[in-house]
mmCIF file of the N, C-alpha and C atoms, coordinates in Angstrom:
data_MODEL
# 
_entry.id   MODEL 
# 
loop_
_atom_site.group_PDB 
_atom_site.id 
_atom_site.type_symbol 
_atom_site.label_atom_id 
_atom_site.label_alt_id 
_atom_site.label_comp_id 
_atom_site.label_asym_id 
_atom_site.label_entity_id 
_atom_site.label_seq_id 
_atom_site.pdbx_PDB_ins_code 
_atom_site.Cartn_x 
_atom_site.Cartn_y 
_atom_site.Cartn_z 
_atom_site.occupancy 
_atom_site.B_iso_or_equiv 
_atom_site.pdbx_formal_charge 
_atom_site.auth_seq_id 
_atom_site.auth_comp_id 
_atom_site.auth_asym_id 
_atom_site.auth_atom_id 
_atom_site.pdbx_PDB_model_num 
ATOM 1   N N  . MET A 1 1  ? -69.985 50.570 -62.296 1.00 0.00 ? 1  MET A N  1 
ATOM 2   C CA . MET A 1 1  ? -69.208 50.110 -63.680 1.00 0.00 ? 1  MET A CA 1 
ATOM 3   C C  . MET A 1 1  ? -68.038 50.049 -63.066 1.00 0.00 ? 1  MET A C  1 
ATOM 4   N N  . GLU A 1 2  ? -67.808 50.923 -61.677 1.00 0.00 ? 2  GLU A N  1 
ATOM 5   C CA . GLU A 1 2  ? -66.791 51.266 -61.272 1.00 0.00 ? 2  GLU A CA 1 
ATOM 6   C C  . GLU A 1 2  ? -65.951 49.708 -61.479 1.00 0.00 ? 2  GLU A C  1 
ATOM 7   N N  . GLY A 1 3  ? -65.980 48.456 -61.187 1.00 0.00 ? 3  GLY A N  1 
ATOM 8   C CA . GLY A 1 3  ? -65.871 47.480 -60.508 1.00 0.00 ? 3  GLY A CA 1 
ATOM 9   C C  . GLY A 1 3  ? -65.916 46.451 -61.861 1.00 0.00 ? 3  GLY A C  1 
ATOM 10  N N  . TRP A 1 4  ? -66.438 46.898 -63.133 1.00 0.00 ? 4  TRP A N  1 
ATOM 11  C CA . TRP A 1 4  ? -65.954 46.430 -64.414 1.00 0.00 ? 4  TRP A CA 1 
ATOM 12  C C  . TRP A 1 4  ? -64.690 46.195 -64.663 1.00 0.00 ? 4  TRP A C  1 
ATOM 13  N N  . ASP A 1 5  ? -64.701 45.458 -65.327 1.00 0.00 ? 5  ASP A N  1 
ATOM 14  C CA . ASP A 1 5  ? -62.733 45.805 -66.157 1.00 0.00 ? 5  ASP A CA 1 
ATOM 15  C C  . ASP A 1 5  ? -63.594 45.805 -67.453 1.00 0.00 ? 5  ASP A C  1 
ATOM 16  N N  . PHE A 1 6  ? -62.247 46.060 -68.192 1.00 0.00 ? 6  PHE A N  1 
ATOM 17  C CA . PHE A 1 6  ? -61.925 47.015 -69.456 1.00 0.00 ? 6  PHE A CA 1 
ATOM 18  C C  . PHE A 1 6  ? -62.221 45.939 -70.360 1.00 0.00 ? 6  PHE A C  1 
ATOM 19  N N  . ILE A 1 7  ? -62.930 46.579 -71.644 1.00 0.00 ? 7  ILE A N  1 
ATOM 20  C CA . ILE A 1 7  ? -63.126 45.800 -73.356 1.00 0.00 ? 7  ILE A CA 1 
ATOM 21  C C  . ILE A 1 7  ? -61.522 45.604 -73.308 1.00 0.00 ? 7  ILE A C  1 
ATOM 22  N N  . ASP A 1 8  ? -61.080 44.107 -74.459 1.00 0.00 ? 8  ASP A N  1 
ATOM 23  C CA . ASP A 1 8  ? -59.961 43.820 -74.714 1.00 0.00 ? 8  ASP A CA 1 
ATOM 24  C C  . ASP A 1 8  ? -60.620 44.357 -76.377 1.00 0.00 ? 8  ASP A C  1 
ATOM 25  N N  . ASP A 1 9  ? -59.324 45.342 -76.255 1.00 0.00 ? 9  ASP A N  1 
ATOM 26  C CA . ASP A 1 9  ? -59.681 45.959 -77.548 1.00 0.00 ? 9  ASP A CA 1 
ATOM 27  C C  . ASP A 1 9  ? -59.585 45.219 -78.735 1.00 0.00 ? 9  ASP A C  1 
ATOM 28  N N  . ARG A 1 10 ? -59.255 43.760 -79.045 1.00 0.00 ? 10 ARG A N  1 
ATOM 29  C CA . ARG A 1 10 ? -59.338 42.957 -79.753 1.00 0.00 ? 10 ARG A CA 1 
ATOM 30  C C  . ARG A 1 10 ? -60.053 42.508 -79.908 1.00 0.00 ? 10 ARG A C  1 
ATOM 31  N N  . GLU A 1 11 ? -61.832 42.805 -79.235 1.00 0.00 ? 11 GLU A N  1 
ATOM 32  C CA . GLU A 1 11 ? -62.792 42.190 -79.290 1.00 0.00 ? 11 GLU A CA 1 
ATOM 33  C C  . GLU A 1 11 ? -63.662 43.510 -79.923 1.00 0.00 ? 11 GLU A C  1 
ATOM 34  N N  . LEU A 1 12 ? -63.086 45.072 -80.261 1.00 0.00 ? 12 LEU A N  1 
ATOM 35  C CA . LEU A 1 12 ? -63.338 45.793 -80.887 1.00 0.00 ? 12 LEU A CA 1 
ATOM 36  C C  . LEU A 1 12 ? -62.966 46.073 -82.177 1.00 0.00 ? 12 LEU A C  1 
ATOM 37  N N  . ASP A 1 13 ? -63.374 46.694 -82.995 1.00 0.00 ? 13 ASP A N  1 
ATOM 38  C CA . ASP A 1 13 ? -62.984 47.814 -85.317 1.00 0.00 ? 13 ASP A CA 1 
ATOM 39  C C  . ASP A 1 13 ? -62.934 48.469 -85.242 1.00 0.00 ? 13 ASP A C  1 
ATOM 40  N N  . GLY A 1 14 ? -62.209 49.243 -85.375 1.00 0.00 ? 14 GLY A N  1 
ATOM 41  C CA . GLY A 1 14 ? -62.309 51.117 -85.655 1.00 0.00 ? 14 GLY A CA 1 
ATOM 42  C C  . GLY A 1 14 ? -63.435 50.398 -86.774 1.00 0.00 ? 14 GLY A C  1 
ATOM 43  N N  . TRP A 1 15 ? -64.259 51.883 -86.161 1.00 0.00 ? 15 TRP A N  1 
ATOM 44  C CA . TRP A 1 15 ? -65.577 52.322 -87.261 1.00 0.00 ? 15 TRP A CA 1 
ATOM 45  C C  . TRP A 1 15 ? -65.516 54.122 -87.244 1.00 0.00 ? 15 TRP A C  1 
ATOM 46  N N  . LYS A 1 16 ? -65.578 53.994 -89.266 1.00 0.00 ? 16 LYS A N  1 
ATOM 47  C CA . LYS A 1 16 ? -65.481 55.442 -88.931 1.00 0.00 ? 16 LYS A CA 1 
ATOM 48  C C  . LYS A 1 16 ? -67.745 55.572 -88.701 1.00 0.00 ? 16 LYS A C  1 
ATOM 49  N N  . GLY A 1 17 ? -67.999 56.084 -89.145 1.00 0.00 ? 17 GLY A N  1 
ATOM 50  C CA . GLY A 1 17 ? -70.057 56.461 -89.559 1.00 0.00 ? 17 GLY A CA 1 
ATOM 51  C C  . GLY A 1 17 ? -70.254 56.795 -87.935 1.00 0.00 ? 17 GLY A C  1 
ATOM 52  N N  . GLY A 1 18 ? -72.118 56.848 -88.066 1.00 0.00 ? 18 GLY A N  1 
ATOM 53  C CA . GLY A 1 18 ? -73.001 56.231 -87.196 1.00 0.00 ? 18 GLY A CA 1 
ATOM 54  C C  . GLY A 1 18 ? -73.428 55.022 -86.216 1.00 0.00 ? 18 GLY A C  1 
ATOM 55  N N  . VAL A 1 19 ? -72.365 54.109 -86.926 1.00 0.00 ? 19 VAL A N  1 
ATOM 56  C CA . VAL A 1 19 ? -72.638 52.615 -86.262 1.00 0.00 ? 19 VAL A CA 1 
ATOM 57  C C  . VAL A 1 19 ? -71.346 52.133 -85.128 1.00 0.00 ? 19 VAL A C  1 
ATOM 58  N N  . VAL A 1 20 ? -71.262 53.004 -83.900 1.00 0.00 ? 20 VAL A N  1 
ATOM 59  C CA . VAL A 1 20 ? -70.043 52.928 -83.004 1.00 0.00 ? 20 VAL A CA 1 
ATOM 60  C C  . VAL A 1 20 ? -70.608 53.107 -81.906 1.00 0.00 ? 20 VAL A C  1 
ATOM 61  N N  . CYS A 1 21 ? -70.357 52.169 -80.755 1.00 0.00 ? 21 CYS A N  1 
ATOM 62  C CA . CYS A 1 21 ? -70.151 52.046 -79.273 1.00 0.00 ? 21 CYS A CA 1 
ATOM 63  C C  . CYS A 1 21 ? -71.454 52.598 -79.257 1.00 0.00 ? 21 CYS A C  1 
ATOM 64  N N  . MET A 1 22 ? -70.888 53.778 -79.191 1.00 0.00 ? 22 MET A N  1 
ATOM 65  C CA . MET A 1 22 ? -72.010 55.931 -78.326 1.00 0.00 ? 22 MET A CA 1 
ATOM 66  C C  . MET A 1 22 ? -73.557 54.839 -79.288 1.00 0.00 ? 22 MET A C  1 
ATOM 67  N N  . ALA A 1 23 ? -73.955 54.938 -80.385 1.00 0.00 ? 23 ALA A N  1 
ATOM 68  C CA . ALA A 1 23 ? -75.018 54.934 -80.772 1.00 0.00 ? 23 ALA A CA 1 
ATOM 69  C C  . ALA A 1 23 ? -75.491 53.147 -80.990 1.00 0.00 ? 23 ALA A C  1 
ATOM 70  N N  . CYS A 1 24 ? -75.529 52.539 -79.568 1.00 0.00 ? 24 CYS A N  1 
ATOM 71  C CA . CYS A 1 24 ? -75.168 51.451 -79.197 1.00 0.00 ? 24 CYS A CA 1 
ATOM 72  C C  . CYS A 1 24 ? -76.422 51.325 -78.712 1.00 0.00 ? 24 CYS A C  1 
ATOM 73  N N  . GLN A 1 25 ? -77.232 50.365 -79.049 1.00 0.00 ? 25 GLN A N  1 
ATOM 74  C CA . GLN A 1 25 ? -78.252 50.017 -77.410 1.00 0.00 ? 25 GLN A CA 1 
ATOM 75  C C  . GLN A 1 25 ? -77.927 49.633 -76.276 1.00 0.00 ? 25 GLN A C  1 
ATOM 76  N N  . HIS A 1 26 ? -76.950 49.163 -76.507 1.00 0.00 ? 26 HIS A N  1 
ATOM 77  C CA . HIS A 1 26 ? -76.282 48.238 -75.096 1.00 0.00 ? 26 HIS A CA 1 
ATOM 78  C C  . HIS A 1 26 ? -74.980 49.681 -74.432 1.00 0.00 ? 26 HIS A C  1 
ATOM 79  N N  . PHE A 1 27 ? -74.695 50.572 -75.475 1.00 0.00 ? 27 PHE A N  1 
ATOM 80  C CA . PHE A 1 27 ? -74.267 51.944 -75.051 1.00 0.00 ? 27 PHE A CA 1 
ATOM 81  C C  . PHE A 1 27 ? -74.358 52.041 -73.386 1.00 0.00 ? 27 PHE A C  1 
ATOM 82  N N  . THR A 1 28 ? -73.484 52.533 -71.886 1.00 0.00 ? 28 THR A N  1 
ATOM 83  C CA . THR A 1 28 ? -74.573 53.034 -71.218 1.00 0.00 ? 28 THR A CA 1 
ATOM 84  C C  . THR A 1 28 ? -72.585 53.815 -69.973 1.00 0.00 ? 28 THR A C  1 
ATOM 85  N N  . TYR A 1 29 ? -72.902 54.874 -70.023 1.00 0.00 ? 29 TYR A N  1 
ATOM 86  C CA . TYR A 1 29 ? -71.917 56.252 -69.278 1.00 0.00 ? 29 TYR A CA 1 
ATOM 87  C C  . TYR A 1 29 ? -72.664 56.157 -67.859 1.00 0.00 ? 29 TYR A C  1 
ATOM 88  N N  . GLY A 1 30 ? -71.947 56.597 -67.347 1.00 0.00 ? 30 GLY A N  1 
ATOM 89  C CA . GLY A 1 30 ? -71.837 56.628 -65.697 1.00 0.00 ? 30 GLY A CA 1 
ATOM 90  C C  . GLY A 1 30 ? -71.066 57.848 -64.849 1.00 0.00 ? 30 GLY A C  1 
ATOM 91  N N  . ILE A 1 31 ? -70.629 58.299 -64.126 1.00 0.00 ? 31 ILE A N  1 
ATOM 92  C CA . ILE A 1 31 ? -69.447 58.533 -62.688 1.00 0.00 ? 31 ILE A CA 1 
ATOM 93  C C  . ILE A 1 31 ? -68.669 58.472 -61.813 1.00 0.00 ? 31 ILE A C  1 
ATOM 94  N N  . ASP A 1 32 ? -67.699 57.879 -61.595 1.00 0.00 ? 32 ASP A N  1 
ATOM 95  C CA . ASP A 1 32 ? -66.956 57.539 -60.937 1.00 0.00 ? 32 ASP A CA 1 
ATOM 96  C C  . ASP A 1 32 ? -67.213 58.309 -59.268 1.00 0.00 ? 32 ASP A C  1 
ATOM 97  N N  . GLN A 1 33 ? -66.523 57.997 -58.314 1.00 0.00 ? 33 GLN A N  1 
ATOM 98  C CA . GLN A 1 33 ? -66.465 58.732 -57.264 1.00 0.00 ? 33 GLN A CA 1 
ATOM 99  C C  . GLN A 1 33 ? -66.023 59.961 -57.581 1.00 0.00 ? 33 GLN A C  1 
ATOM 100 N N  . HIS A 1 34 ? -64.862 59.922 -57.780 1.00 0.00 ? 34 HIS A N  1 
ATOM 101 C CA . HIS A 1 34 ? -64.348 61.459 -58.331 1.00 0.00 ? 34 HIS A CA 1 
ATOM 102 C C  . HIS A 1 34 ? -64.500 62.252 -59.521 1.00 0.00 ? 34 HIS A C  1 
ATOM 103 N N  . CYS A 1 35 ? -65.712 61.965 -59.893 1.00 0.00 ? 35 CYS A N  1 
ATOM 104 C CA . CYS A 1 35 ? -66.680 62.692 -60.897 1.00 0.00 ? 35 CYS A CA 1 
ATOM 105 C C  . CYS A 1 35 ? -66.256 62.790 -62.327 1.00 0.00 ? 35 CYS A C  1 
ATOM 106 N N  . HIS A 1 36 ? -65.164 61.655 -62.651 1.00 0.00 ? 36 HIS A N  1 
ATOM 107 C CA . HIS A 1 36 ? -64.308 61.658 -63.648 1.00 0.00 ? 36 HIS A CA 1 
ATOM 108 C C  . HIS A 1 36 ? -66.054 59.990 -65.365 1.00 0.00 ? 36 HIS A C  1 
ATOM 109 N N  . THR A 1 37 ? -66.093 60.832 -65.970 1.00 0.00 ? 37 THR A N  1 
ATOM 110 C CA . THR A 1 37 ? -66.883 59.537 -67.095 1.00 0.00 ? 37 THR A CA 1 
ATOM 111 C C  . THR A 1 37 ? -66.434 58.588 -67.157 1.00 0.00 ? 37 THR A C  1 
ATOM 112 N N  . MET A 1 38 ? -66.791 58.216 -67.075 1.00 0.00 ? 38 MET A N  1 
ATOM 113 C CA . MET A 1 38 ? -66.876 56.232 -67.230 1.00 0.00 ? 38 MET A CA 1 
ATOM 114 C C  . MET A 1 38 ? -67.877 55.837 -68.895 1.00 0.00 ? 38 MET A C  1 
ATOM 115 N N  . VAL A 1 39 ? -67.279 55.064 -69.412 1.00 0.00 ? 39 VAL A N  1 
ATOM 116 C CA . VAL A 1 39 ? -68.805 54.776 -70.926 1.00 0.00 ? 39 VAL A CA 1 
ATOM 117 C C  . VAL A 1 39 ? -67.758 53.401 -70.399 1.00 0.00 ? 39 VAL A C  1 
ATOM 118 N N  . GLY A 1 40 ? -69.112 52.668 -71.140 1.00 0.00 ? 40 GLY A N  1 
ATOM 119 C CA . GLY A 1 40 ? -68.619 51.017 -71.344 1.00 0.00 ? 40 GLY A CA 1 
ATOM 120 C C  . GLY A 1 40 ? -70.520 50.053 -72.274 1.00 0.00 ? 40 GLY A C  1 
ATOM 121 N N  . CYS A 1 41 ? -70.523 48.986 -71.828 1.00 0.00 ? 41 CYS A N  1 
ATOM 122 C CA . CYS A 1 41 ? -71.472 47.879 -71.954 1.00 0.00 ? 41 CYS A CA 1 
ATOM 123 C C  . CYS A 1 41 ? -72.225 47.207 -71.259 1.00 0.00 ? 41 CYS A C  1 
ATOM 124 N N  . ASN A 1 42 ? -73.853 47.748 -71.130 1.00 0.00 ? 42 ASN A N  1 
ATOM 125 C CA . ASN A 1 42 ? -74.304 46.783 -70.180 1.00 0.00 ? 42 ASN A CA 1 
ATOM 126 C C  . ASN A 1 42 ? -74.407 45.268 -70.785 1.00 0.00 ? 42 ASN A C  1 
ATOM 127 N N  . LEU A 1 43 ? -74.178 44.100 -72.537 1.00 0.00 ? 43 LEU A N  1 
ATOM 128 C CA . LEU A 1 43 ? -74.877 43.753 -72.067 1.00 0.00 ? 43 LEU A CA 1 
ATOM 129 C C  . LEU A 1 43 ? -73.321 43.185 -72.161 1.00 0.00 ? 43 LEU A C  1 
ATOM 130 N N  . ARG A 1 44 ? -71.671 43.849 -72.411 1.00 0.00 ? 44 ARG A N  1 
ATOM 131 C CA . ARG A 1 44 ? -70.736 42.894 -71.789 1.00 0.00 ? 44 ARG A CA 1 
ATOM 132 C C  . ARG A 1 44 ? -70.221 42.762 -69.944 1.00 0.00 ? 44 ARG A C  1 
ATOM 133 N N  . GLN A 1 45 ? -70.914 43.914 -69.280 1.00 0.00 ? 45 GLN A N  1 
ATOM 134 C CA . GLN A 1 45 ? -70.800 44.908 -68.338 1.00 0.00 ? 45 GLN A CA 1 
ATOM 135 C C  . GLN A 1 45 ? -69.182 44.447 -68.267 1.00 0.00 ? 45 GLN A C  1 
ATOM 136 N N  . LYS A 1 46 ? -68.901 45.602 -69.584 1.00 0.00 ? 46 LYS A N  1 
ATOM 137 C CA . LYS A 1 46 ? -67.279 45.764 -69.259 1.00 0.00 ? 46 LYS A CA 1 
ATOM 138 C C  . LYS A 1 46 ? -67.086 47.676 -69.828 1.00 0.00 ? 46 LYS A C  1 
ATOM 139 N N  . GLN A 1 47 ? -66.085 48.216 -69.663 1.00 0.00 ? 47 GLN A N  1 
ATOM 140 C CA . GLN A 1 47 ? -65.941 49.695 -69.766 1.00 0.00 ? 47 GLN A CA 1 
ATOM 141 C C  . GLN A 1 47 ? -65.151 49.974 -70.922 1.00 0.00 ? 47 GLN A C  1 
ATOM 142 N N  . LEU A 1 48 ? -65.329 50.906 -71.905 1.00 0.00 ? 48 LEU A N  1 
ATOM 143 C CA . LEU A 1 48 ? -64.373 51.040 -73.238 1.00 0.00 ? 48 LEU A CA 1 
ATOM 144 C C  . LEU A 1 48 ? -63.571 52.075 -71.826 1.00 0.00 ? 48 LEU A C  1 
ATOM 145 N N  . GLN A 1 49 ? -62.710 51.915 -72.811 1.00 0.00 ? 49 GLN A N  1 
ATOM 146 C CA . GLN A 1 49 ? -60.648 53.174 -72.778 1.00 0.00 ? 49 GLN A CA 1 
ATOM 147 C C  . GLN A 1 49 ? -62.039 54.667 -73.190 1.00 0.00 ? 49 GLN A C  1 
ATOM 148 N N  . GLN A 1 50 ? -61.427 55.701 -72.509 1.00 0.00 ? 50 GLN A N  1 
ATOM 149 C CA . GLN A 1 50 ? -62.209 57.250 -73.264 1.00 0.00 ? 50 GLN A CA 1 
ATOM 150 C C  . GLN A 1 50 ? -62.197 57.144 -74.863 1.00 0.00 ? 50 GLN A C  1 
ATOM 151 N N  . GLY A 1 51 ? -62.954 56.799 -75.405 1.00 0.00 ? 51 GLY A N  1 
ATOM 152 C CA . GLY A 1 51 ? -62.419 57.709 -76.438 1.00 0.00 ? 51 GLY A CA 1 
ATOM 153 C C  . GLY A 1 51 ? -63.334 56.759 -77.707 1.00 0.00 ? 51 GLY A C  1 
ATOM 154 N N  . GLU A 1 52 ? -62.267 55.260 -77.104 1.00 0.00 ? 52 GLU A N  1 
ATOM 155 C CA . GLU A 1 52 ? -63.005 54.121 -77.433 1.00 0.00 ? 52 GLU A CA 1 
ATOM 156 C C  . GLU A 1 52 ? -65.376 54.181 -78.643 1.00 0.00 ? 52 GLU A C  1 
ATOM 157 N N  . HIS A 1 53 ? -65.727 54.811 -77.550 1.00 0.00 ? 53 HIS A N  1 
ATOM 158 C CA . HIS A 1 53 ? -67.064 54.545 -77.427 1.00 0.00 ? 53 HIS A CA 1 
ATOM 159 C C  . HIS A 1 53 ? -67.240 55.575 -79.455 1.00 0.00 ? 53 HIS A C  1 
ATOM 160 N N  . LEU A 1 54 ? -66.662 57.028 -79.492 1.00 0.00 ? 54 LEU A N  1 
ATOM 161 C CA . LEU A 1 54 ? -66.715 57.367 -80.959 1.00 0.00 ? 54 LEU A CA 1 
ATOM 162 C C  . LEU A 1 54 ? -66.095 56.618 -82.072 1.00 0.00 ? 54 LEU A C  1 
ATOM 163 N N  . LYS A 1 55 ? -65.257 56.260 -81.740 1.00 0.00 ? 55 LYS A N  1 
ATOM 164 C CA . LYS A 1 55 ? -64.468 55.441 -83.319 1.00 0.00 ? 55 LYS A CA 1 
ATOM 165 C C  . LYS A 1 55 ? -64.367 53.531 -83.269 1.00 0.00 ? 55 LYS A C  1 
ATOM 166 N N  . LYS A 1 56 ? -65.187 52.830 -82.224 1.00 0.00 ? 56 LYS A N  1 
ATOM 167 C CA . LYS A 1 56 ? -65.653 51.434 -82.840 1.00 0.00 ? 56 LYS A CA 1 
ATOM 168 C C  . LYS A 1 56 ? -66.207 50.957 -82.030 1.00 0.00 ? 56 LYS A C  1 
ATOM 169 N N  . ARG A 1 57 ? -66.487 49.691 -82.494 1.00 0.00 ? 57 ARG A N  1 
ATOM 170 C CA . ARG A 1 57 ? -67.621 49.102 -82.857 1.00 0.00 ? 57 ARG A CA 1 
ATOM 171 C C  . ARG A 1 57 ? -67.721 47.700 -82.382 1.00 0.00 ? 57 ARG A C  1 
ATOM 172 N N  . CYS A 1 58 ? -68.109 46.410 -81.679 1.00 0.00 ? 58 CYS A N  1 
ATOM 173 C CA . CYS A 1 58 ? -68.359 45.236 -82.195 1.00 0.00 ? 58 CYS A CA 1 
ATOM 174 C C  . CYS A 1 58 ? -69.676 44.106 -82.878 1.00 0.00 ? 58 CYS A C  1 
ATOM 175 N N  . LYS A 1 59 ? -69.629 43.292 -82.457 1.00 0.00 ? 59 LYS A N  1 
ATOM 176 C CA . LYS A 1 59 ? -69.531 42.165 -83.726 1.00 0.00 ? 59 LYS A CA 1 
ATOM 177 C C  . LYS A 1 59 ? -71.929 42.501 -82.785 1.00 0.00 ? 59 LYS A C  1 
ATOM 178 N N  . LEU A 1 60 ? -71.512 42.468 -81.177 1.00 0.00 ? 60 LEU A N  1 
ATOM 179 C CA . LEU A 1 60 ? -72.782 43.015 -80.587 1.00 0.00 ? 60 LEU A CA 1 
ATOM 180 C C  . LEU A 1 60 ? -73.498 44.114 -81.204 1.00 0.00 ? 60 LEU A C  1 
ATOM 181 N N  . TRP A 1 61 ? -73.288 45.093 -81.858 1.00 0.00 ? 61 TRP A N  1 
ATOM 182 C CA . TRP A 1 61 ? -73.250 45.951 -81.987 1.00 0.00 ? 61 TRP A CA 1 
ATOM 183 C C  . TRP A 1 61 ? -74.732 46.194 -81.899 1.00 0.00 ? 61 TRP A C  1 
ATOM 184 N N  . VAL A 1 62 ? -75.990 47.042 -82.219 1.00 0.00 ? 62 VAL A N  1 
ATOM 185 C CA . VAL A 1 62 ? -77.626 47.103 -81.751 1.00 0.00 ? 62 VAL A CA 1 
ATOM 186 C C  . VAL A 1 62 ? -78.475 48.769 -82.553 1.00 0.00 ? 62 VAL A C  1 
ATOM 187 N N  . ARG A 1 63 ? -79.083 48.197 -83.347 1.00 0.00 ? 63 ARG A N  1 
ATOM 188 C CA . ARG A 1 63 ? -79.247 50.047 -83.707 1.00 0.00 ? 63 ARG A CA 1 
ATOM 189 C C  . ARG A 1 63 ? -80.417 49.679 -82.200 1.00 0.00 ? 63 ARG A C  1 
ATOM 190 N N  . PRO A 1 64 ? -80.005 51.737 -81.465 1.00 0.00 ? 64 PRO A N  1 
ATOM 191 C CA . PRO A 1 64 ? -81.466 51.664 -80.468 1.00 0.00 ? 64 PRO A CA 1 
ATOM 192 C C  . PRO A 1 64 ? -82.278 51.710 -80.813 1.00 0.00 ? 64 PRO A C  1 
ATOM 193 N N  . CYS A 1 65 ? -83.575 51.238 -79.613 1.00 0.00 ? 65 CYS A N  1 
ATOM 194 C CA . CYS A 1 65 ? -85.234 51.346 -79.639 1.00 0.00 ? 65 CYS A CA 1 
ATOM 195 C C  . CYS A 1 65 ? -86.207 52.105 -80.316 1.00 0.00 ? 65 CYS A C  1 
# 
């Protein structure tokens, strides 16, 4: 995930409620070599800016199985 680019903010919509990136089937997270948390989208193969996973979503959002 460290080599992934960041998702363009224009691809994300602001959202209030439970339908945010963190609640998506494609959401993933990990840590980098400095033990910093990284969050991203497996489907897009891109990282999210810190905090965006809590307040944004995209058109590819899918409820977890």
